[in-house]
C-alpha positions as a Markdown table, in Angstrom:
| # | Residue | x | y | z |
|---|---|---|---|---|
| 1 | Met | -14.7 | -18.3 | 53.4 |
| 2 | Ser | -11.7 | -17.4 | 51.2 |
| 3 | Glu | -9.3 | -20.5 | 50.7 |
| 4 | Thr | -6.5 | -18.0 | 52.1 |
| 5 | Ala | -8.4 | -17.1 | 55.2 |
| 6 | Ile | -5.8 | -17.8 | 57.4 |
| 7 | Lys | -1.7 | -17.3 | 56.7 |
| 8 | Lys | 1.2 | -18.5 | 58.5 |
| 9 | Thr | 1.8 | -15.1 | 59.6 |
| 10 | Met | -1.6 | -15.0 | 61.7 |
| 11 | Ile | -1.0 | -14.8 | 65.5 |
| 12 | Ile | -2.2 | -18.4 | 66.6 |
| 13 | Gly | -5.1 | -16.8 | 69.3 |
| 14 | Glu | -6.2 | -14.5 | 66.7 |
| 15 | Ala | -6.8 | -17.3 | 64.5 |
| 16 | Ile | -8.7 | -19.0 | 67.1 |
| 17 | His | -10.5 | -16.3 | 67.9 |
| 18 | Lys | -11.5 | -15.2 | 64.7 |
| 19 | Tyr | -12.6 | -18.7 | 63.6 |
| 20 | Pro | -13.5 | -20.6 | 66.3 |
| 21 | Ala | -13.7 | -23.8 | 64.0 |
| 22 | Thr | -9.8 | -23.9 | 64.0 |
| 23 | Glu | -9.9 | -25.0 | 67.7 |
| 24 | Lys | -9.9 | -28.6 | 66.6 |
| 25 | Val | -6.8 | -28.6 | 64.2 |
| 26 | Phe | -4.9 | -26.9 | 66.9 |
| 27 | Leu | -6.0 | -29.4 | 69.4 |
| 28 | Lys | -5.3 | -32.1 | 67.3 |
| 29 | His | -1.6 | -30.8 | 66.5 |
| 30 | Phe | -0.8 | -28.6 | 69.0 |
| 31 | Gly | -2.4 | -30.2 | 72.0 |
| 32 | Ser | -4.6 | -28.8 | 74.8 |
| 33 | Gly | -1.9 | -26.4 | 75.8 |
| 34 | Cys | -2.3 | -24.0 | 73.3 |
| 35 | Phe | -5.5 | -22.7 | 74.4 |
| 36 | Thr | -3.8 | -21.4 | 77.8 |
| 37 | Cys | -0.4 | -20.8 | 76.4 |
| 38 | Pro | 0.4 | -17.0 | 77.0 |
| 39 | Asn | 2.7 | -17.3 | 74.0 |
| 40 | Ser | -0.2 | -17.9 | 71.5 |
| 41 | Lys | -1.3 | -14.1 | 71.5 |
| 42 | Met | 2.2 | -13.2 | 70.3 |
| 43 | Glu | 3.4 | -16.5 | 68.2 |
| 44 | Asp | 2.4 | -16.7 | 64.3 |
| 45 | Ile | 1.3 | -20.3 | 62.8 |
| 46 | Ala | 4.4 | -20.5 | 61.2 |
| 47 | Phe | 6.6 | -20.4 | 64.7 |
| 48 | Gly | 4.1 | -22.9 | 66.7 |
| 49 | Ser | 3.9 | -25.2 | 63.6 |
| 50 | Thr | 8.0 | -25.1 | 63.9 |
| 51 | Met | 8.0 | -25.2 | 67.8 |
| 52 | His | 5.7 | -28.9 | 67.3 |
| 53 | Gly | 7.8 | -29.9 | 64.2 |
| 54 | Leu | 5.1 | -29.8 | 61.8 |
| 55 | Asp | 5.2 | -28.3 | 58.2 |
| 56 | Pro | 3.3 | -25.0 | 58.6 |
| 57 | Asp | 1.9 | -25.5 | 55.2 |
| 58 | Met | 0.2 | -28.3 | 56.2 |
| 59 | Ile | -1.2 | -26.7 | 58.9 |
| 60 | Val | -2.6 | -23.6 | 57.1 |
| 61 | Lys | -4.2 | -26.1 | 54.7 |
| 62 | Glu | -5.9 | -27.7 | 57.8 |
| 63 | Leu | -6.7 | -24.5 | 59.1 |
| 64 | Asn | -8.4 | -23.3 | 55.9 |
| 65 | Glu | -10.3 | -26.8 | 55.0 |
| 66 | Ala | -11.9 | -26.2 | 58.9 |
| 67 | Val | -13.0 | -22.7 | 58.1 |
| 68 | Gly | -14.5 | -23.3 | 55.0 |
| 69 | Thr | -16.3 | -26.5 | 56.3 |
| 70 | Asn | -17.2 | -25.2 | 59.4 |
| 71 | Lys | -19.4 | -22.0 | 59.8 |
| 72 | Thr | -18.6 | -20.4 | 63.1 |
| 73 | Ser | -21.0 | -20.5 | 65.6 |
| 74 | Asp | -22.0 | -18.6 | 68.7 |
| 75 | Lys | -21.6 | -21.4 | 71.0 |
| 76 | Ile | -18.0 | -22.2 | 70.1 |
| 77 | Ser | -17.1 | -18.4 | 70.2 |
| 78 | Asn | -18.6 | -18.2 | 73.8 |
| 79 | Ser | -16.7 | -21.2 | 74.6 |
| 80 | Tyr | -13.4 | -19.7 | 73.5 |
| 81 | Ser | -14.0 | -16.3 | 75.1 |
| 82 | Arg | -14.2 | -18.2 | 78.6 |
| 83 | Arg | -11.1 | -20.1 | 78.0 |
| 84 | Glu | -9.5 | -16.7 | 77.2 |
| 85 | Ala | -10.6 | -15.2 | 80.1 |
| 86 | Leu | -8.9 | -18.2 | 82.3 |
C-alpha cells in the first residue's frame, strides 16, 4: 500500500469504507461516535482532526501506517457495512 494512500482531504467515511484497517485509528483518536456521525460522510480528515484538537498530519501518518500494516479483510469490510446501514 502506498505511504500516501490517505490524505488530509479524504472524507472520513470514505477512508473507513475504503481502508477498514483505519477504523482502529479513528476509534482511538475520534471515539466511537465517528462511525455513526452523519458528518463523517461530509467532513475530511483535516477538519475532523482539528475539531478533536489533533494534528491532521499525525492522524494521516497513523492512518497510512494502519493501511500499510493491516490488510483489508471481508470480515472488517462487512462489519463497516452493517454499521453504515444503521
